[in-house]
C-alpha positions as CSV (number, residue, x, y, z in Angstrom):
1,M,133.0,69.8,127.0
2,N,134.2,71.5,123.8
3,D,131.9,69.3,121.7
4,R,128.9,70.7,123.5
5,R,129.5,74.3,122.6
6,P,127.1,74.3,119.6
7,L,124.4,72.6,121.8
8,F,124.8,75.3,124.4
9,A,124.7,78.0,121.7
10,I,121.6,76.7,120.1
11,A,119.9,76.3,123.5
12,L,120.7,79.9,124.2
13,I,119.4,81.0,120.8
14,M,116.2,79.2,121.4
15,L,115.8,80.7,124.8
16,I,116.5,84.2,123.6
17,A,114.2,83.8,120.7
18,M,111.4,83.3,123.2
19,V,112.2,86.3,125.3
20,P,110.0,88.8,123.4
21,S,107.0,86.5,123.8
22,L,107.9,85.7,127.4
23,L,108.0,89.4,128.2
24,L,104.5,89.8,127.0
25,K,103.3,87.5,129.8
26,K,102.8,88.7,133.4
27,P,105.9,87.3,135.1
28,A,105.4,85.3,138.1
29,P,143.7,74.8,125.4
30,K,146.1,76.4,123.0
31,P,148.4,73.9,121.4
32,N,152.1,74.2,122.2
33,A,155.0,73.9,119.9
34,A,156.1,70.6,121.3
35,Q,152.6,69.1,120.7
36,L,152.6,70.3,117.1
37,A,156.0,68.9,116.4
38,A,155.4,65.6,118.1
39,G,156.1,62.6,115.9
40,D,154.8,59.1,115.9
41,T,157.1,56.8,117.7
42,T,154.8,53.7,117.7
43,Q,155.7,50.4,116.2
44,T,154.1,48.7,113.3
45,P,150.7,47.2,114.4
46,A,150.2,43.5,113.8
47,L,147.2,42.2,111.9
48,T,145.3,39.0,112.7
49,R,142.7,37.0,110.9
50,S,139.4,35.8,112.1
51,D,137.5,32.9,110.6
52,S,134.2,34.6,111.3
53,G,135.0,38.0,109.8
54,P,137.4,40.3,108.0
55,P,141.0,41.0,109.3
56,V,141.3,43.3,112.3
57,M,144.3,44.9,113.9
58,S,145.6,43.8,117.2
59,A,147.2,46.1,119.8
60,A,150.4,44.1,119.8
61,P,153.3,45.3,117.6
62,A,154.6,43.1,114.9
63,T,157.7,41.1,115.7
64,S,160.6,43.0,114.2
65,D,162.7,39.8,114.0
66,S,160.3,38.3,111.4
67,T,160.0,41.4,109.2
68,I,161.0,40.6,105.7
69,A,163.9,42.8,104.5
70,S,163.0,45.5,102.0
71,A,164.9,46.3,98.9
72,P,168.1,48.4,99.2
73,V,167.5,52.1,99.6
74,V,168.2,54.0,96.4
75,A,167.6,57.6,95.3
76,E,164.1,58.9,95.9
77,D,162.2,60.8,93.2
78,T,158.9,62.5,93.2
79,V,156.0,62.2,90.7
80,V,154.0,65.5,90.6
81,V,150.4,65.3,89.4
82,R,148.8,68.7,88.6
83,S,145.2,69.7,87.8
84,P,143.3,73.0,88.2
85,L,142.1,71.7,91.6
86,Y,145.2,70.2,93.1
87,R,148.9,69.4,93.1
88,Y,149.7,66.0,94.4
89,A,153.3,64.7,94.9
90,I,153.9,61.0,95.2
91,S,157.3,59.7,96.4
92,T,158.9,56.7,94.6
93,H,160.2,55.7,98.0
94,G,157.2,53.7,99.5
95,G,154.6,55.2,97.0
96,R,153.5,57.6,99.8
97,M,151.8,60.9,99.1
98,I,154.1,63.6,100.4
99,S,152.2,66.7,99.3
100,S,148.6,67.6,98.7
101,R,148.2,71.2,97.7
102,F,144.7,72.6,97.0
103,L,145.0,75.4,94.4
104,R,141.6,77.0,95.1
105,Y,142.2,77.4,98.8
106,K,144.6,79.7,100.6
107,S,146.5,78.9,103.8
108,M,145.4,80.9,106.8
109,A,148.5,79.9,108.8
110,R,150.9,82.6,109.9
111,G,154.0,82.5,107.7
112,D,152.4,80.7,104.8
113,T,153.0,83.5,102.4
114,L,154.5,84.0,99.0
115,A,157.4,86.4,98.2
116,T,154.7,89.0,97.3
117,G,153.3,88.7,100.9
118,K,150.0,87.2,99.7
119,P,148.8,83.9,101.3
120,D,150.2,80.7,99.7
121,T,148.0,77.9,98.4
122,L,147.0,75.4,101.1
123,E,149.2,72.4,101.8
124,L,147.3,69.7,103.8
125,L,150.1,67.3,104.6
126,P,152.9,68.0,107.0
127,A,156.6,67.3,106.2
128,G,157.3,63.6,106.4
129,S,153.7,62.6,105.7
130,S,153.0,58.8,105.8
131,L,149.8,59.0,103.8
132,L,149.4,55.9,101.6
133,D,152.3,54.1,103.2
134,A,151.5,50.3,103.1
135,K,152.6,47.1,104.8
136,L,151.5,43.6,104.1
137,A,151.2,40.9,106.8
138,I,151.9,37.4,105.5
139,A,151.9,34.4,107.9
140,G,153.2,36.4,110.8
141,D,155.8,38.4,108.7
142,T,155.5,41.9,107.5
143,V,156.5,43.0,104.0
144,R,157.5,46.7,104.3
145,L,156.0,48.0,101.1
146,D,156.6,51.5,102.5
147,R,160.4,50.9,102.3
148,V,160.4,49.8,98.6
149,T,161.9,52.2,96.1
150,Y,159.7,52.0,93.0
151,T,160.2,52.9,89.4
152,A,157.6,55.3,88.1
153,S,156.1,55.2,84.7
154,V,156.2,59.0,84.3
155,D,158.0,61.9,86.1
156,S,154.9,64.1,86.1
157,L,151.3,64.0,85.1
158,T,148.6,66.5,84.1
159,P,145.2,64.9,83.8
160,T,143.2,66.5,81.1
161,D,140.5,64.1,80.0
162,G,139.2,61.1,82.0
163,N,141.5,59.1,84.3
164,E,145.2,59.3,84.0
165,I,147.4,56.6,85.5
166,V,150.9,56.5,87.1
167,T,152.3,53.0,87.6
168,F,154.9,52.2,90.2
169,T,156.8,48.9,90.1
170,G,159.3,47.4,92.5
171,T,160.5,44.3,94.3
172,T,161.3,43.3,97.9
173,G,162.7,39.9,98.6
174,T,160.8,37.4,96.5
175,Y,157.8,39.6,96.1
176,G,157.0,41.9,93.1
177,I,154.8,44.9,93.6
178,T,152.8,46.9,91.1
179,L,150.8,50.0,92.2
180,R,148.6,52.0,89.8
181,Y,147.4,55.5,90.9
182,H,144.4,56.9,88.9
183,F,143.7,60.6,88.8
184,A,141.0,62.8,87.3
185,P,141.3,66.5,86.4
186,D,138.1,67.6,88.2
187,D,138.0,65.4,91.2
188,F,139.9,64.9,94.4
189,R,139.5,61.2,94.2
190,V,142.6,59.0,93.9
191,H,142.0,55.3,93.1
192,I,144.8,52.9,93.8
193,D,144.8,49.3,92.6
194,G,147.8,47.0,92.8
195,E,149.2,43.5,92.8
196,V,151.7,41.7,95.0
197,T,153.1,38.6,93.3
198,G,154.5,35.6,95.1
199,L,151.9,35.3,97.8
200,S,150.9,31.9,99.3
201,A,147.4,30.4,99.1
202,G,146.6,32.2,102.4
203,G,147.0,35.7,100.9
204,G,147.7,38.5,103.3
205,T,146.4,41.6,105.0
206,L,147.3,45.1,103.8
207,L,147.8,47.8,106.3
208,V,147.5,51.2,104.6
209,S,148.1,54.5,106.3
210,L,145.7,57.5,106.3
211,G,148.6,59.6,107.5
212,D,149.7,61.0,110.9
213,G,147.8,64.2,111.0
214,F,147.3,67.4,109.0
215,R,149.4,70.4,108.7
216,D,148.1,73.5,110.5
217,S,146.6,75.7,107.9
218,E,143.9,77.6,109.7
219,K,144.0,80.9,111.6
220,N,142.0,79.5,114.5
221,L,144.0,76.5,115.5
222,V,142.0,75.8,118.6
223,E,138.8,75.4,116.6
224,D,140.5,73.4,113.8
225,H,142.1,71.0,116.4
226,R,138.8,70.6,118.1
227,E,137.2,69.4,114.9
228,R,139.9,66.8,114.1
229,A,138.3,63.4,114.2
230,I,138.2,59.8,112.8
231,V,134.9,58.9,111.1
232,T,133.9,55.3,110.1
233,K,130.9,54.0,108.1
234,Q,129.4,50.7,109.0
235,D,125.6,50.5,109.4
236,G,125.9,54.2,110.2
237,T,128.6,56.7,110.7
238,K,130.6,57.0,114.0
239,L,132.9,59.9,114.9
240,T,135.8,59.7,117.3
241,R,137.5,63.0,118.3
242,I,141.3,62.9,118.1
243,M,141.4,64.8,121.4
244,T,139.7,61.9,123.1
245,L,142.5,59.5,122.3
246,V,144.9,58.5,125.1
247,P,148.4,59.3,124.0
248,R,150.6,56.3,123.1
249,Q,147.6,53.9,123.8
250,P,146.4,52.2,120.6
251,T,142.7,52.7,119.8
252,T,141.2,49.9,117.6
253,L,137.9,50.2,115.7
254,S,136.6,46.9,114.4
255,G,134.9,46.8,111.0
256,P,133.9,45.8,108.5
257,F,133.7,49.4,107.2
258,E,132.7,50.8,103.8
259,W,134.9,53.8,104.4
260,V,137.1,55.3,107.0
261,A,138.3,58.9,107.2
262,V,140.3,61.4,109.2
263,K,139.1,65.0,109.1
264,S,139.7,68.6,110.3
265,K,137.1,71.4,110.2
266,Y,137.3,71.8,106.4
267,F,139.4,69.0,104.9
268,V,139.3,65.2,104.9
269,V,141.2,62.1,103.8
270,G,138.9,59.1,103.3
271,A,139.5,55.5,102.2
272,F,136.8,53.4,100.4
273,S,136.7,49.7,99.8
274,Y,133.5,47.6,99.5
275,D,131.6,44.9,97.6
276,S,128.2,45.6,96.1
277,L,125.4,43.4,97.4
278,G,122.6,45.1,95.4
279,P,120.9,48.4,95.3
280,K,122.2,50.6,98.1
281,R,123.6,47.5,99.9
282,F,127.3,47.0,100.4
283,N,129.7,44.8,102.3
284,G,132.6,46.8,103.7
285,R,136.0,45.4,103.0
286,I,138.0,47.5,105.4
287,G,138.5,45.1,108.3
288,G,139.4,47.6,111.0
289,L,141.2,50.8,111.9
290,R,144.0,51.6,114.4
291,A,144.9,55.0,115.7
292,I,147.8,56.0,118.0
293,A,148.3,59.6,119.2
294,P,151.8,60.7,120.2
295,D,152.6,62.0,123.6
296,A,150.9,65.4,123.7
297,L,151.0,66.1,127.4
298,P,150.0,68.4,129.0
299,E,147.8,69.3,126.0
300,K,145.2,66.9,124.4
301,P,146.4,65.2,121.2
302,V,145.6,66.9,117.9
303,R,147.4,64.3,115.7
304,A,147.3,60.5,115.4
305,S,148.9,57.9,113.2
306,I,145.9,56.1,111.6
307,A,146.0,52.9,109.5
308,A,143.3,50.7,108.0
309,S,143.4,47.0,107.2
310,L,142.3,45.3,104.0
311,S,142.2,41.6,103.1
312,V,144.4,40.6,100.1
313,P,143.6,37.3,98.3
314,A,146.2,34.8,97.1
315,S,146.2,36.5,93.7
316,G,147.7,39.5,95.5
317,K,145.3,42.0,93.8
318,F,143.7,44.8,95.8
319,G,142.0,48.2,95.3
320,V,141.3,51.2,97.5
321,T,139.8,54.6,96.6
322,F,140.9,57.7,98.4
323,Y,139.4,61.1,98.7
324,V,142.0,63.7,99.6
325,G,140.4,67.2,99.5
326,P,138.1,69.8,100.9
327,M,134.7,69.0,102.5
328,E,132.7,70.5,99.8
329,Y,129.2,69.0,100.2
330,D,128.6,68.3,96.5
331,R,131.8,66.4,96.2
332,L,131.3,64.4,99.4
333,N,127.8,63.6,98.3
334,H,129.0,62.5,94.9
335,M,131.3,59.9,96.6
336,G,128.1,58.2,97.8
337,H,127.9,55.8,100.8
338,D,126.8,58.7,103.1
339,F,130.3,60.2,102.8
340,D,128.7,63.6,103.2
341,D,128.0,62.6,106.8
342,V,131.8,63.0,107.5
343,N,130.9,66.7,108.0
344,P,127.6,66.3,109.9
345,Y,125.1,69.1,110.4
346,G,123.9,68.6,114.0
347,W,124.1,65.6,116.3
348,A,122.9,62.1,115.3
349,W,119.6,62.3,117.2
350,L,118.8,65.6,115.5
351,R,120.3,65.0,112.0
352,P,117.3,63.5,110.3
353,V,115.4,66.7,110.8
354,I,118.2,69.2,110.5
355,R,120.2,67.7,107.6
356,P,117.6,68.2,104.8
357,I,117.1,71.8,105.9
358,A,120.8,72.5,106.2
359,V,121.6,71.1,102.8
360,A,118.8,73.1,101.2
361,L,120.0,76.3,102.9
362,R,123.6,75.6,101.8
363,D,122.4,75.0,98.2
364,L,120.4,78.2,98.3
365,F,123.4,80.2,99.5
366,I,125.5,78.8,96.7
367,W,122.8,79.6,94.2
368,M,122.3,83.1,95.4
369,H,126.1,83.7,95.2
370,H,126.5,82.3,91.6
371,A,123.1,83.1,90.0
372,L,122.6,86.5,91.5
373,G,126.2,87.6,91.7
374,L,126.0,88.4,95.4
375,G,129.0,88.1,97.7
376,Y,128.4,85.7,100.6
377,G,128.1,88.6,103.1
378,L,125.2,90.1,101.0
379,V,123.8,86.6,100.6
380,I,123.6,86.3,104.4
381,V,122.0,89.7,104.8
382,S,119.5,89.1,102.0
383,F,118.6,85.7,103.4
384,G,118.1,87.1,106.9
385,I,115.7,89.8,105.6
386,M,113.9,87.2,103.4
387,I,113.3,84.8,106.2
388,R,112.0,87.5,108.5
389,L,109.6,88.6,105.9
390,V,108.4,85.0,105.2
391,L,107.9,84.4,108.9
392,W,106.2,87.8,109.5
393,P,102.7,86.4,109.5
394,L,103.7,83.5,111.8
395,N,105.4,85.9,114.2
396,Q,102.5,88.3,114.0
397,K,100.1,85.5,115.0
398,A,102.3,84.6,118.0
399,M,102.7,88.1,119.2
400,R,98.9,88.8,118.9
401,S,98.2,85.6,120.8
402,M,100.5,86.8,123.6
403,T,98.8,90.2,123.6
404,A,95.4,88.6,124.0
405,M,96.7,86.5,126.8
406,Q,98.1,89.7,128.5
407,A,94.7,91.4,128.1
408,I,92.9,88.7,130.1
409,Q,95.7,88.3,132.6
410,P,93.9,90.1,135.5
411,Q,90.8,87.9,135.1
412,L,93.0,84.8,134.9
413,T,94.8,85.8,138.1
414,A,91.5,86.3,139.9
415,I,90.3,82.8,138.8
416,Q,93.6,81.3,140.0
417,E,93.3,82.9,143.3
418,K,89.6,82.0,143.7
419,H,89.9,78.3,142.9
420,K,93.5,77.6,144.0
421,E,92.2,74.8,146.3
422,D,90.1,73.1,143.6
423,P,92.4,72.2,140.6
424,A,89.5,70.7,138.6
425,R,87.3,73.8,138.9
426,L,90.3,76.0,138.2
427,Q,91.0,74.3,134.9
428,Q,87.3,74.4,134.0
429,E,87.1,78.2,134.6
430,M,90.3,78.9,132.9
431,F,89.2,77.2,129.7
432,K,85.8,78.9,129.9
433,L,87.6,82.3,130.1
434,Y,89.8,81.4,127.1
435,K,86.7,80.4,125.1
436,E,84.7,83.5,126.0
437,N,87.6,85.7,124.8
438,N,88.5,83.5,121.8
439,V,92.1,83.0,123.2
440,N,94.3,80.0,122.5
441,P,96.7,79.6,125.4
442,F,99.1,77.8,123.1
443,G,98.7,80.1,120.2
444,G,101.8,82.0,121.0
445,C,104.0,79.0,121.4
446,W,103.6,76.9,118.3
447,P,104.3,79.7,115.8
448,M,107.5,80.4,117.8
449,L,108.6,76.8,117.8
450,L,108.0,75.9,114.2
451,P,110.9,78.0,112.8
452,Y,113.4,76.4,115.2
453,P,114.6,73.7,112.9
454,M,115.5,76.4,110.4
455,L,117.3,78.4,113.1
456,V,119.4,75.4,114.1
457,A,120.2,74.5,110.5
458,V,121.4,78.1,109.8
459,F,123.6,77.8,112.9
460,F,125.5,74.7,111.5
461,V,125.6,76.0,107.9
462,L,127.1,79.4,108.8
463,Q,129.4,77.9,111.4
464,N,130.9,75.0,109.3
465,T,130.4,75.5,105.6
466,I,133.7,75.7,103.7
467,E,132.4,78.1,101.1
468,L,132.5,80.9,103.7
469,R,136.2,80.1,104.6
470,G,138.4,83.2,104.0
471,V,135.5,85.3,102.5
472,S,135.6,88.9,103.7
473,F,132.7,91.3,104.1
474,L,132.9,95.0,105.1
475,W,135.4,95.2,108.0
476,M,135.2,91.4,108.7
477,P,138.2,89.6,107.1
478,D,136.7,86.1,107.3
479,L,133.0,85.3,107.6
480,A,134.0,81.8,108.9
481,Q,135.9,83.4,111.8
482,F,135.0,85.7,114.6
483,D,134.9,89.5,114.1
484,P,138.4,90.7,115.3
485,L,136.8,94.1,116.1
486,Y,133.8,92.6,117.8
487,I,131.6,95.1,116.1
488,I,129.1,92.6,114.7
489,P,128.6,90.7,118.1
490,V,128.0,94.1,119.8
491,L,125.5,95.1,117.0
492,M,123.7,91.7,117.4
493,A,123.4,92.1,121.2
494,S,122.4,95.7,120.9
495,S,119.6,94.9,118.4
496,M,118.4,92.1,120.6
497,F,118.2,94.5,123.6
498,A,116.2,96.9,121.4
499,V,113.8,94.1,120.5
500,S,113.3,93.2,124.2
501,K,113.0,96.9,125.2
502,I,110.2,97.5,122.7
503,G,108.5,94.3,123.8
504,M,108.2,95.6,127.4
505,M,106.7,98.9,126.4
506,G,103.1,99.2,127.4
507,M,103.5,96.5,130.1
508,P,103.5,96.9,133.9
509,P,107.1,97.2,135.0
510,N,108.7,94.2,136.6
511,P,112.3,93.9,138.0
512,Q,112.6,90.3,136.6
513,T,111.7,91.3,133.0
514,K,114.0,94.3,133.2
515,M,116.9,92.2,134.4
516,M,116.3,89.7,131.6
517,S,116.3,92.4,129.0
518,W,119.8,93.3,130.0
519,L,121.1,89.8,130.9
520,M,120.1,87.9,127.8
521,P,121.9,90.3,125.3
522,L,124.9,90.3,127.5
523,M,125.0,86.5,127.6
524,M,124.6,86.4,123.8
525,L,127.4,88.9,123.4
526,I,129.9,86.9,125.6
527,F,129.0,83.5,124.2
528,F,128.8,84.4,120.6
529,S,131.8,86.8,120.4
530,K,134.1,84.0,119.2
531,F,131.6,82.4,116.9
532,A,131.7,82.9,113.1
533,S,131.1,86.5,112.1
534,G,128.7,85.3,109.4
535,L,126.6,83.6,112.0
536,N,126.5,86.8,114.1
537,L,125.7,88.8,111.0
538,Y,122.6,86.7,110.3
539,Y,121.2,87.0,113.8
540,A,121.9,90.8,113.9
541,V,120.0,91.2,110.6
542,Q,117.1,89.1,112.0
543,N,116.9,91.3,115.1
544,M,117.0,94.6,113.2
545,V,114.4,93.5,110.6
546,S,112.1,92.4,113.5
547,L,112.1,95.8,115.1
548,P,109.4,97.4,113.0
549,Q,107.1,94.3,113.6
550,Q,107.8,94.5,117.3
551,W,106.9,98.2,117.3
552,L,103.6,97.7,115.4
553,I,102.6,94.9,117.8
554,M,103.5,97.1,120.8
555,K,101.1,99.8,119.4
556,E,98.4,97.2,118.8
557,R,98.8,95.9,122.3
558,R,98.4,99.4,123.8
559,K,95.1,99.8,121.9
560,V,93.8,96.5,123.1
561,M,94.7,97.3,126.7
562,E,93.1,100.7,126.5
563,A,89.9,99.2,125.0
564,R,89.7,96.9,128.0
565,N,90.3,99.8,130.4
566,A,93.7,98.4,131.3
567,P,96.3,101.0,132.4
568,V,99.1,101.5,129.9
569,V,102.4,102.3,131.5
570,I,105.4,103.3,129.3
571,G,108.6,103.7,131.3
572,T,106.8,104.7,134.6
573,K,105.3,102.8,137.4
574,R,101.6,102.0,137.6
575,K,99.6,104.5,139.7
């Protein structure tokens, strides 16, 4: 049900956008503490091979009796990698990433503050993170690479020019392991290649962890939890909401996949592995993905332990590229392989139309912010005014067409009454009336429908774009969150009521139209009060800028009605 909220919202917007033209016609769960603290108590998933395809993960746990013993536990160290974008921390125990801090983003979570009281930088991973943990299945046994304590080539790293590498080496039983982590100063990409020596001719299957959930770092936890999902790329992308997982019941997605990812509203961890088959053709090397959500009753799960499988040849060499960072469209797009679809604009059936418009709008917002030096609040206001001015001729045509239809309404009603028993003659006489008065019955509809793709694209851009996260404007502390004072939703609904009220002036009074003029703004106020304040700001600006046009059309309608000797009634009943 929660996933349909944007669909309901857009349907309501489209309905409300038609109200002025329709009026011209004669009317006939919050997460609990236990849920957030729940850990993963599942066993290691087993991996099986198929002669007809890549390795996939089975639902059965690996047999603990056959697990190869890991090296003795020794002191754990941490390798810290810093750049202007991030601060990653890699543990020598298992080679897992235990910290991913994004230096250009602030945490919105309560309590994430510095000694000065200002918000701290955003930490994505929770304590005890299993991101990049790995296990290797070999002939029914499991080599616990995540229990190996490695020796690191450096204690810390600051990438400055090109790729910098940290090498981890270790042993477990008769196997030697080498892991190389590649970092760049201006990218959230982390490439890992490695080698396990001592494998048999059959090779093995690597099971690498995408972690067990994200740390809560948003102010609106309900919204952030709702957006948490697993996304996979095969022929196309497929999204599975974390909330739809059955607690403690493994969910297996069979590949091969070019990439797999786990996301929240604004951040994502993705893993890439593929072979090139030619221009824009690739063979995914990720055999499958397995997710297990902890027991989150009575709430829906918001976390899951997620692992992907990857075939390892007899040479023991493998490579995986990770993206651990924010869902900035340019960076997602730069990864290729449709990774930008991890943060989709619209639903699959609507995306081919909406995505190009949404991407263009997002790029325009960024350009106006950087090139013109406007804050994002002023960008939204300026864009709302600009769009209304650009669409002015189109709206003018639609409103005039509706006015013309209103002018011939008495004659149309008479024809309908006269020929109600003869549909063919009725249609003939109606089209004759339209032709004599140079009226297009559909002239008011198409100009109103053409801007709808733009309207839907604006909805997704302003509701989901990370660039608006934490940006304040006037009294609104965050354009990506709802207005805590509810001023902008009230202004939006009030301006909409004004547009409807002016649209009814000069028309015969009707109880239904009067009720709609009150009901629609009220519905808009209730439904949109918890939506992003930037979105409400845009619609409020659109309504207010349309008021002069609505007023001019009302005056023009009065003149047309008077010229045709039609009574003009403003605020009183027809006599």
